The first five atom37 places (N, CA, C, CB, O) and aatype in JSON, in Angstrom:
{
  "aatype": [20, 20, 20, 20, 20, 20, 20, 20, 20, 20, 20, 20, 20, 20, 20, 20, 20, 20, 20, 20, 20, 20, 20, 20, 20, 20, 20, 20, 20, 20, 20, 20, 20, 20, 20, 20, 20, 20, 20, 20, 20, 20, 20, 20, 20, 20, 20, 20, 20, 20, 20, 20, 20, 20, 20, 20, 20, 20, 20, 20, 20, 20, 20, 20, 20, 20, 20, 20, 20, 20, 20, 20, 20, 20, 20, 20, 20, 20, 20, 20, 20, 20, 20, 20, 20, 20, 20, 20, 20, 20, 20, 20, 20, 20, 20, 20, 20, 20, 20, 20, 20],
  "atom_mask": [
    [1, 1, 1, 1, 1],
    [1, 1, 1, 1, 1],
    [1, 1, 1, 1, 1],
    [1, 1, 1, 1, 1],
    [1, 1, 1, 1, 1],
    [1, 1, 1, 1, 1],
    [1, 1, 1, 1, 1],
    [1, 1, 1, 1, 1],
    [1, 1, 1, 1, 1],
    [1, 1, 1, 1, 1],
    [1, 1, 1, 1, 1],
    [1, 1, 1, 1, 1],
    [1, 1, 1, 1, 1],
    [1, 1, 1, 1, 1],
    [1, 1, 1, 1, 1],
    [1, 1, 1, 1, 1],
    [1, 1, 1, 1, 1],
    [1, 1, 1, 1, 1],
    [1, 1, 1, 1, 1],
    [1, 1, 1, 1, 1],
    [1, 1, 1, 1, 1],
    [1, 1, 1, 1, 1],
    [1, 1, 1, 1, 1],
    [1, 1, 1, 1, 1],
    [1, 1, 1, 1, 1],
    [1, 1, 1, 1, 1],
    [1, 1, 1, 1, 1],
    [1, 1, 1, 1, 1],
    [1, 1, 1, 1, 1],
    [1, 1, 1, 1, 1],
    [1, 1, 1, 1, 1],
    [1, 1, 1, 1, 1],
    [1, 1, 1, 1, 1],
    [1, 1, 1, 1, 1],
    [1, 1, 1, 1, 1],
    [1, 1, 1, 1, 1],
    [1, 1, 1, 1, 1],
    [1, 1, 1, 1, 1],
    [1, 1, 1, 1, 1],
    [1, 1, 1, 1, 1],
    [1, 1, 1, 1, 1],
    [1, 1, 1, 1, 1],
    [1, 1, 1, 1, 1],
    [1, 1, 1, 1, 1],
    [1, 1, 1, 1, 1],
    [1, 1, 1, 1, 1],
    [1, 1, 1, 1, 1],
    [1, 1, 1, 1, 1],
    [1, 1, 1, 1, 1],
    [1, 1, 1, 1, 1],
    [1, 1, 1, 1, 1],
    [1, 1, 1, 1, 1],
    [1, 1, 1, 1, 1],
    [1, 1, 1, 1, 1],
    [1, 1, 1, 1, 1],
    [1, 1, 1, 1, 1],
    [1, 1, 1, 1, 1],
    [1, 1, 1, 1, 1],
    [1, 1, 1, 1, 1],
    [1, 1, 1, 1, 1],
    [1, 1, 1, 1, 1],
    [1, 1, 1, 1, 1],
    [1, 1, 1, 1, 1],
    [1, 1, 1, 1, 1],
    [1, 1, 1, 1, 1],
    [1, 1, 1, 1, 1],
    [1, 1, 1, 1, 1],
    [1, 1, 1, 1, 1],
    [1, 1, 1, 1, 1],
    [1, 1, 1, 1, 1],
    [1, 1, 1, 1, 1],
    [1, 1, 1, 1, 1],
    [1, 1, 1, 1, 1],
    [1, 1, 1, 1, 1],
    [1, 1, 1, 1, 1],
    [1, 1, 1, 1, 1],
    [1, 1, 1, 1, 1],
    [1, 1, 1, 1, 1],
    [1, 1, 1, 1, 1],
    [1, 1, 1, 1, 1],
    [1, 1, 1, 1, 1],
    [1, 1, 1, 1, 1],
    [1, 1, 1, 1, 1],
    [1, 1, 1, 1, 1],
    [1, 1, 1, 1, 1],
    [1, 1, 1, 1, 1],
    [1, 1, 1, 1, 1],
    [1, 1, 1, 1, 1],
    [1, 1, 1, 1, 1],
    [1, 1, 1, 1, 1],
    [1, 1, 1, 1, 1],
    [1, 1, 1, 1, 1],
    [1, 1, 1, 1, 1],
    [1, 1, 1, 1, 1],
    [1, 1, 1, 1, 1],
    [1, 1, 1, 1, 1],
    [1, 1, 1, 1, 1],
    [1, 1, 1, 1, 1],
    [1, 1, 1, 1, 1],
    [1, 1, 1, 1, 1],
    [1, 1, 1, 1, 1]
  ],
  "atom_positions": [
    [[1.43, 12.71, -11.9], [0.32, 11.67, -11.22], [0.89, 10.39, -11.35], [-1.21, 11.63, -11.93], [1.25, 10.01, -12.46]],
    [[1.03, 9.66, -10.34], [1.28, 8.24, -10.55], [0.21, 7.36, -11.09], [1.67, 7.7, -9.36], [-0.93, 7.29, -10.63]],
    [[0.71, 6.65, -12.16], [-0.4, 5.72, -12.84], [-0.53, 4.25, -12.44], [-0.16, 5.68, -14.33], [0.27, 3.7, -11.69]],
    [[-1.32, 3.79, -12.85], [-1.42, 2.24, -12.78], [-1.09, 1.7, -11.68], [-0.68, 1.58, -13.66], [-0.35, 0.71, -11.63]],
    [[-1.68, 2.36, -10.52], [-1.54, 1.81, -9.16], [-1.85, 0.34, -8.95], [-2.4, 2.56, -8.28], [-2.96, 0.01, -9.36]],
    [[-1.14, -0.6, -8.42], [-1.68, -1.94, -8.21], [-1.14, -2.45, -7.02], [-1.42, -2.87, -9.31], [-0.2, -1.99, -6.38]],
    [[-1.86, -3.5, -6.75], [-1.61, -4.49, -5.45], [-0.88, -5.59, -5.96], [-3.0, -5.1, -4.69], [-1.36, -6.27, -6.87]],
    [[0.31, -5.87, -5.44], [0.99, -7.03, -5.66], [0.79, -8.04, -4.63], [2.31, -6.75, -5.81], [-0.37, -8.25, -4.27]],
    [[1.7, -8.67, -4.12], [1.52, -9.65, -2.99], [0.65, -9.11, -2.0], [2.81, -10.03, -2.33], [0.86, -8.0, -1.51]],
    [[-0.22, -9.74, -1.7], [-1.38, -9.41, -0.52], [-1.43, -10.43, 0.48], [-2.91, -9.31, -1.09], [-1.87, -11.54, 0.21]],
    [[-1.0, -10.12, 1.63], [-1.1, -11.13, 2.99], [-2.18, -10.56, 4.01], [0.47, -11.22, 3.86], [-2.89, -9.62, 3.67]],
    [[-2.27, -11.08, 5.14], [-3.02, -10.68, 6.13], [-2.33, -9.53, 6.78], [-3.3, -11.76, 7.01], [-3.02, -8.62, 7.25]],
    [[-1.16, -9.48, 6.84], [-0.53, -8.38, 7.53], [0.46, -7.44, 6.8], [0.15, -8.93, 8.62], [1.09, -6.53, 7.35]],
    [[0.51, -7.77, 5.5], [1.43, -6.78, 4.52], [0.88, -6.9, 3.17], [3.09, -7.2, 4.43], [0.19, -7.84, 2.8]],
    [[1.23, -5.86, 2.42], [0.96, -5.53, 0.94], [1.88, -4.96, 0.16], [-0.04, -4.72, 0.78], [2.61, -4.1, 0.66]],
    [[2.0, -5.27, -0.94], [3.03, -4.55, -1.84], [2.18, -3.8, -2.69], [4.03, -5.51, -2.7], [1.23, -4.32, -3.26]],
    [[2.49, -2.54, -2.81], [1.74, -1.35, -3.87], [2.75, -1.07, -4.75], [1.22, 0.19, -3.18], [3.88, -1.14, -4.29]],
    [[2.62, -0.74, -6.01], [3.46, -0.24, -6.97], [2.71, 0.85, -7.91], [4.0, -1.43, -7.76], [1.49, 0.91, -8.0]],
    [[3.42, 1.52, -8.45], [2.77, 2.43, -9.54], [3.83, 2.65, -10.86], [2.38, 4.0, -8.8], [5.01, 2.28, -10.86]],
    [[3.24, 3.25, -11.8], [4.24, 3.86, -12.87], [4.48, 5.29, -12.35], [3.61, 3.88, -14.51], [3.59, 6.1, -12.06]],
    [[5.84, 5.5, -12.28], [6.58, 6.86, -11.89], [6.04, 7.95, -12.6], [8.11, 6.85, -12.18], [5.75, 7.76, -13.79]],
    [[5.82, 9.28, -12.0], [5.54, 10.2, -12.6], [6.71, 11.15, -12.75], [4.49, 10.64, -12.07], [7.53, 11.3, -11.84]],
    [[6.78, 11.8, -13.95], [7.95, 12.51, -14.49], [8.35, 13.71, -13.18], [7.47, 13.29, -16.16], [7.47, 14.36, -12.61]],
    [[9.63, 13.81, -12.89], [10.02, 14.99, -12.22], [9.58, 14.87, -10.61], [9.32, 16.25, -12.99], [9.7, 15.84, -9.86]],
    [[9.12, 13.7, -10.19], [8.76, 13.56, -8.93], [9.88, 13.45, -8.04], [7.95, 12.54, -8.81], [10.79, 12.75, -8.47]],
    [[10.05, 14.02, -6.82], [11.01, 13.71, -5.7], [10.66, 12.95, -4.94], [11.38, 14.61, -4.99], [11.51, 12.25, -4.39]],
    [[9.2, 12.8, -4.6], [9.03, 11.58, -3.59], [7.58, 11.46, -3.97], [9.38, 11.85, -1.8], [6.94, 12.23, -4.68]],
    [[7.12, 10.2, -3.28], [5.44, 9.84, -3.36], [5.08, 9.78, -2.1], [4.96, 8.42, -4.09], [5.77, 9.24, -1.23]],
    [[3.6, 10.51, -1.86], [2.97, 10.3, -0.6], [1.81, 9.51, -0.9], [2.62, 11.56, 0.12], [0.91, 9.66, -1.71]],
    [[2.14, 8.29, 0.28], [1.1, 7.19, 0.29], [0.47, 7.32, 1.51], [1.63, 5.75, 0.12], [1.11, 7.53, 2.53]],
    [[-1.17, 7.18, 1.47], [-1.93, 7.2, 2.45], [-2.93, 6.11, 2.52], [-2.45, 8.33, 2.47], [-3.43, 5.77, 1.45]],
    [[-3.34, 5.46, 3.69], [-4.31, 4.45, 3.36], [-5.0, 4.3, 4.79], [-3.63, 3.01, 2.72], [-4.46, 4.35, 5.9]],
    [[-6.38, 4.08, 4.44], [-7.12, 3.76, 5.74], [-8.08, 2.67, 5.45], [-7.9, 5.01, 6.34], [-8.06, 2.22, 4.31]],
    [[-9.1, 2.08, 6.48], [-10.13, 1.21, 6.03], [-11.01, 2.06, 5.33], [-10.82, 0.44, 7.11], [-10.96, 3.28, 5.52]],
    [[-11.83, 1.54, 4.52], [-12.79, 1.91, 3.79], [-13.99, 2.69, 4.51], [-13.17, 0.79, 3.16], [-14.48, 3.79, 4.22]],
    [[-14.35, 1.73, 5.62], [-15.29, 2.1, 6.54], [-14.83, 3.13, 7.61], [-15.76, 0.91, 7.14], [-15.57, 3.27, 8.58]],
    [[-13.73, 3.83, 7.54], [-13.11, 5.02, 8.4], [-12.24, 4.29, 9.19], [-14.13, 5.94, 9.33], [-12.21, 3.06, 9.2]],
    [[-11.44, 5.11, 9.93], [-10.72, 4.83, 10.93], [-9.21, 5.71, 10.62], [-10.66, 3.17, 11.06], [-9.16, 6.66, 9.84]],
    [[-8.19, 5.27, 11.27], [-7.0, 6.09, 11.45], [-6.43, 6.0, 9.93], [-5.91, 5.49, 12.71], [-6.35, 4.97, 9.25]],
    [[-6.05, 7.31, 9.55], [-5.43, 7.35, 8.28], [-3.89, 7.31, 8.57], [-5.89, 8.65, 7.46], [-3.36, 8.02, 9.42]],
    [[-3.25, 6.42, 7.8], [-1.73, 5.96, 7.99], [-0.96, 6.72, 6.7], [-1.55, 4.07, 7.91], [-1.35, 6.6, 5.54]],
    [[0.14, 7.49, 7.07], [0.81, 7.95, 5.95], [2.25, 7.44, 5.74], [0.81, 9.36, 6.01], [2.89, 7.08, 6.72]],
    [[2.75, 7.38, 4.59], [4.09, 7.08, 4.32], [4.57, 7.89, 3.02], [4.24, 5.53, 4.15], [3.78, 8.3, 2.17]],
    [[5.94, 8.07, 2.98], [6.8, 8.63, 2.13], [7.67, 7.9, 1.39], [7.42, 9.39, 2.69], [8.42, 7.2, 2.06]],
    [[7.83, 7.84, -0.01], [8.92, 7.06, -0.48], [9.68, 8.15, -1.41], [8.41, 5.66, -1.28], [9.04, 8.96, -2.08]],
    [[10.94, 8.11, -1.39], [11.72, 9.04, -2.18], [11.78, 8.62, -3.61], [13.11, 9.18, -1.64], [12.27, 7.49, -3.7]],
    [[11.54, 9.0, -4.44], [11.56, 8.71, -6.01], [12.66, 7.99, -6.35], [11.59, 9.93, -6.89], [12.55, 7.06, -7.15]],
    [[13.95, 8.33, -5.74], [15.04, 7.56, -6.21], [15.1, 6.05, -5.48], [16.37, 8.41, -5.93], [15.89, 5.17, -5.84]],
    [[14.17, 5.9, -4.45], [14.17, 4.43, -4.06], [13.35, 3.67, -4.77], [13.82, 4.2, -2.77], [13.27, 2.51, -4.37]],
    [[12.61, 4.02, -5.86], [11.75, 3.09, -6.69], [10.45, 3.59, -6.55], [11.79, 1.59, -6.29], [10.15, 4.63, -5.96]],
    [[9.59, 2.71, -7.18], [8.03, 3.0, -7.34], [7.32, 1.95, -6.58], [7.5, 2.98, -8.92], [6.38, 1.39, -7.13]],
    [[7.69, 1.6, -5.3], [6.83, 0.77, -4.76], [6.92, 0.66, -3.45], [6.89, -0.32, -5.26], [7.99, 1.15, -3.07]],
    [[6.21, 0.18, -2.46], [6.39, 0.23, -1.16], [5.56, -1.09, -0.5], [5.93, 1.67, -0.64], [4.49, -1.53, -0.9]],
    [[6.27, -1.5, 0.45], [5.64, -2.66, 1.25], [4.86, -2.14, 2.41], [6.72, -3.66, 1.79], [5.54, -1.52, 3.23]],
    [[3.85, -2.25, 2.6], [3.0, -1.6, 4.0], [2.85, -2.94, 4.77], [1.22, -0.78, 3.65], [2.61, -4.05, 4.31]],
    [[3.06, -2.55, 6.14], [2.77, -3.43, 7.27], [2.13, -2.8, 8.41], [3.95, -4.06, 7.73], [1.74, -3.47, 9.37]],
    [[2.04, -1.63, 8.36], [1.35, -1.12, 9.68], [-0.2, -0.88, 9.33], [2.09, 0.38, 10.25], [-0.67, -0.49, 8.26]],
    [[-0.89, -1.25, 10.56], [-2.27, -1.08, 10.66], [-3.13, -1.97, 9.79], [-2.54, 0.23, 10.39], [-4.32, -1.66, 9.66]],
    [[-2.76, -2.81, 9.31], [-3.45, -3.78, 8.74], [-4.01, -5.02, 9.23], [-2.86, -4.05, 7.97], [-3.23, -5.78, 9.8]],
    [[-5.4, -5.41, 9.09], [-6.24, -6.38, 9.96], [-6.76, -7.28, 8.85], [-7.5, -5.63, 10.9], [-7.03, -6.83, 7.74]],
    [[-6.9, -8.48, 9.15], [-7.46, -9.62, 8.23], [-9.08, -9.17, 7.87], [-7.39, -11.26, 9.13], [-9.77, -8.43, 8.58]],
    [[-9.41, -9.68, 6.87], [-10.83, -9.58, 6.16], [-11.08, -8.05, 6.26], [-12.14, -10.54, 6.95], [-12.22, -7.87, 6.69]],
    [[-10.46, -6.96, 6.04], [-10.92, -5.56, 5.94], [-10.75, -5.15, 4.45], [-10.09, -4.58, 6.95], [-10.0, -5.7, 3.64]],
    [[-11.65, -3.98, 4.22], [-11.4, -3.3, 3.04], [-10.66, -1.91, 3.29], [-12.72, -3.12, 2.33], [-10.99, -1.15, 4.2]],
    [[-9.59, -1.65, 2.36], [-8.8, -0.57, 2.48], [-8.78, 0.03, 1.16], [-7.48, -0.88, 3.0], [-8.92, -0.56, 0.09]],
    [[-8.55, 1.57, 1.43], [-8.28, 2.51, 0.59], [-6.86, 2.91, 0.41], [-9.0, 3.49, 0.92], [-6.29, 3.39, 1.39]],
    [[-6.24, 2.78, -0.69], [-4.82, 3.51, -0.73], [-4.71, 4.71, -1.85], [-3.62, 2.35, -1.1], [-5.07, 4.52, -3.01]],
    [[-4.28, 5.73, -1.47], [-4.02, 6.96, -2.23], [-2.5, 7.08, -2.45], [-4.59, 8.23, -1.49], [-1.72, 6.85, -1.52]],
    [[-2.13, 7.41, -3.54], [-0.9, 7.74, -4.0], [-0.44, 9.13, -4.98], [-0.64, 6.6, -4.64], [-0.74, 9.23, -6.17]],
    [[0.24, 10.03, -4.29], [0.43, 11.21, -5.19], [1.84, 11.27, -5.28], [-0.18, 12.58, -4.68], [2.58, 10.75, -4.45]],
    [[2.26, 11.96, -6.38], [3.52, 12.52, -6.66], [3.77, 13.84, -6.14], [3.7, 12.55, -7.99], [2.96, 14.75, -6.34]],
    [[4.87, 14.01, -5.44], [5.5, 15.3, -4.82], [6.4, 16.04, -5.72], [6.32, 14.97, -3.57], [7.49, 15.5, -5.94]],
    [[6.18, 17.17, -6.27], [7.12, 17.73, -7.41], [7.43, 19.22, -6.62], [6.24, 17.88, -9.2], [6.55, 20.07, -6.52]],
    [[8.69, 19.41, -6.12], [8.85, 20.65, -5.26], [7.86, 20.61, -3.97], [8.53, 21.99, -6.18], [7.94, 19.76, -3.08]],
    [[7.0, 21.56, -4.02], [6.12, 21.71, -3.13], [4.89, 21.55, -3.31], [6.22, 22.62, -2.72], [4.1, 21.86, -2.41]],
    [[4.48, 21.04, -4.46], [3.18, 20.88, -5.01], [3.01, 19.31, -5.1], [3.02, 21.65, -6.44], [3.91, 18.53, -5.4]],
    [[1.6, 18.96, -4.79], [1.08, 17.48, -4.85], [0.1, 17.34, -5.97], [0.36, 17.01, -3.47], [-0.88, 18.06, -6.18]],
    [[0.58, 16.11, -6.77], [-0.25, 15.68, -7.79], [-1.78, 15.2, -7.44], [0.47, 14.61, -8.4], [-2.26, 15.02, -6.32]],
    [[-2.39, 15.04, -8.67], [-3.8, 14.26, -8.12], [-3.36, 12.98, -7.63], [-5.03, 13.96, -9.33], [-2.22, 12.55, -7.82]],
    [[-4.38, 12.28, -6.92], [-4.04, 11.07, -6.39], [-4.46, 10.0, -7.23], [-4.55, 10.93, -5.12], [-5.43, 10.17, -7.97]],
    [[-3.84, 8.88, -7.22], [-4.3, 7.56, -7.82], [-4.67, 6.91, -6.69], [-3.29, 6.74, -8.67], [-4.08, 6.92, -5.61]],
    [[-5.76, 6.29, -7.03], [-6.64, 5.6, -5.77], [-7.01, 4.08, -6.17], [-8.22, 6.5, -5.47], [-7.57, 3.83, -7.24]],
    [[-6.64, 3.02, -5.16], [-7.01, 1.88, -5.44], [-7.72, 1.23, -4.08], [-5.83, 1.17, -6.0], [-7.4, 1.78, -3.03]],
    [[-8.51, 0.28, -3.99], [-9.01, -0.31, -2.83], [-8.83, -1.74, -3.0], [-10.41, 0.05, -2.56], [-8.89, -2.25, -4.11]],
    [[-8.61, -2.4, -1.97], [-8.5, -3.84, -1.98], [-8.94, -4.45, -0.52], [-6.96, -4.25, -2.37], [-9.23, -3.68, 0.41]],
    [[-8.97, -5.73, -0.39], [-9.23, -6.43, 0.8], [-8.19, -7.26, 1.19], [-10.37, -7.15, 0.71], [-7.53, -7.88, 0.36]],
    [[-7.96, -7.33, 2.57], [-6.87, -8.49, 3.2], [-7.71, -9.69, 3.25], [-6.19, -8.14, 4.87], [-8.93, -9.76, 3.45]],
    [[-6.86, -10.62, 3.04], [-7.35, -12.13, 3.28], [-7.74, -12.44, 4.7], [-6.22, -13.16, 2.9], [-7.33, -11.74, 5.62]],
    [[-8.48, -13.44, 4.9], [-8.47, -14.02, 6.4], [-7.14, -14.46, 6.98], [-9.36, -15.25, 6.5], [-6.25, -14.8, 6.21]],
    [[-6.95, -14.47, 8.32], [-5.98, -14.81, 8.9], [-5.75, -16.28, 8.7], [-6.09, -14.39, 10.13], [-6.71, -17.04, 8.6]],
    [[-4.52, -16.71, 8.65], [-4.24, -18.14, 8.52], [-4.15, -18.66, 9.6], [-3.19, -18.48, 7.88], [-3.48, -18.19, 10.51]],
    [[-4.94, -19.93, 9.71], [-4.9, -20.82, 11.03], [-3.68, -21.17, 11.31], [-5.67, -22.07, 11.0], [-3.08, -21.76, 10.42]],
    [[-3.06, -20.94, 12.44], [-1.81, -21.34, 12.95], [-1.41, -22.69, 12.56], [-1.81, -21.24, 14.35], [-0.29, -22.89, 12.09]],
    [[-2.33, -23.71, 12.74], [-2.34, -25.14, 12.43], [-1.69, -25.49, 10.9], [-3.91, -25.64, 12.56], [-0.95, -26.44, 10.65]],
    [[-2.22, -24.4, 9.86], [-1.93, -24.74, 8.52], [-0.35, -24.22, 8.28], [-3.08, -24.01, 7.49], [0.38, -24.71, 7.41]],
    [[0.01, -23.25, 9.12], [1.33, -22.83, 8.84], [2.45, -24.07, 9.32], [1.55, -21.36, 9.64], [3.6, -23.97, 8.89]],
    [[2.2, -24.93, 10.0], [3.01, -26.02, 10.43], [3.41, -26.83, 9.54], [2.49, -26.72, 11.31], [2.68, -27.12, 8.58]],
    [[4.73, -27.38, 9.72], [4.94, -28.53, 8.63], [5.31, -29.63, 9.5], [6.13, -28.25, 7.43], [5.74, -29.45, 10.64]],
    [[5.13, -30.86, 8.91], [5.44, -32.01, 9.5], [6.76, -32.27, 9.93], [5.1, -32.89, 8.78], [7.69, -31.79, 9.28]],
    [[7.0, -33.01, 10.98], [8.4, -33.32, 11.51], [9.08, -34.58, 10.82], [8.32, -33.58, 13.1], [8.68, -35.73, 11.01]],
    [[10.15, -34.26, 10.0], [10.39, -35.66, 9.51], [11.73, -36.33, 10.09], [10.46, -35.63, 7.92], [12.03, -37.48, 9.76]]
  ]
}
């Protein structure tokens, strides 16, 4: 089972999720959805590609999400590591502007 599931950089439209690798895993299965329900989105990461993923699909500002990560060893799935997080509010477009010099 992947351990120490953590949310790294957190933006309105993307997040980074990382975990401590599970021994002998060939890949990791990542699923996430809004806590209040909605479409479940699934991703897979080959163990050889590392122990993190940047998620960009299906995120909305000011929403709470649940992410589940399980290790796949052969055709067996481990127990899931679960974490919840909330996306920040959308940045006001005028705050993104830089002054002209």
